[in-house]
C-alpha positions in Angstrom: 0.0 0.0 0.0 1.1 3.5 -0.7 0.1 6.4 1.6 -0.7 9.7 -0.2 -1.1 13.0 1.7 -3.1 16.1 0.7 -2.7 18.8 3.4 -3.9 17.1 6.6 -5.6 14.2 5.0 -4.2 10.8 3.9 -5.4 7.9 1.8 -4.0 4.5 1.2 -3.7 3.2 -2.3 -2.8 -0.3 -3.5 0.8 -0.7 -4.7 1.1 0.0 -8.5 2.3 -3.5 -9.0 -0.9 -4.9 -7.5 -3.0 -2.7 -9.7 -1.1 -3.8 -12.8 -1.5 -7.5 -11.8 -5.2 -7.0 -11.1 -5.8 -5.4 -14.6 -3.9 -8.2 -16.3 -6.0 -10.8 -14.4 -9.2 -9.1 -15.4 -8.1 -9.1 -19.0 -7.1 -12.8 -18.9 -10.5 -13.7 -17.4 -12.6 -11.5 -19.5 -14.1 -11.2 -23.0 -11.5 -11.4 -25.8 -13.0 -8.3 -27.3 -12.7 -6.2 -24.2 -9.0 -5.0 -24.0 -9.6 -2.3 -21.4 -7.9 -4.3 -18.6 -4.8 -4.8 -20.8 -4.7 -1.2 -21.9 -5.0 0.0 -18.3 -2.2 -2.4 -17.2 0.1 -1.2 -20.0 -0.6 2.4 -19.2 0.1 1.9 -15.5 3.3 0.0 -16.4 4.5 2.9 -18.6 3.7 5.6 -16.1 5.1 3.8 -13.0 8.4 4.9 -11.6 10.6 2.5 -9.6 8.6 -0.7 -10.1 9.6 -3.7 -8.1 9.8 -6.1 -11.1 10.3 -9.2 -8.9 7.2 -8.4 -6.9 5.3 -7.5 -10.1 6.2 -10.8 -11.7 5.2 -12.8 -8.7 1.8 -11.0 -8.4 1.1 -11.5 -12.1 1.9 -15.2 -11.9 -0.2 -15.5 -8.7 -3.1 -13.9 -10.6 -2.7 -16.1 -13.7 -1.5 -13.3 -16.0 1.3 -13.0 -18.4 4.1 -10.4 -17.8 4.9 -10.5 -21.6 1.6 -8.8 -22.3 2.8 -5.5 -20.9 5.1 -5.0 -23.9 3.1 -3.8 -26.9 
């Protein structure tokens, strides 16, 4: 989880690696014509800074996804 602060308030967000793995899993489990999960995963992957690739790989394997799908 990542903690974000805005003035005196804070929110907890899932780790970016978890969000990427989740979107890939949704794509893998979904309709072949709905590529929104894959597109979101790729966008998050491109925008992320300082990814923990070992953790990301593990999460994607755990979710039944394919790390290779992140490369267009």
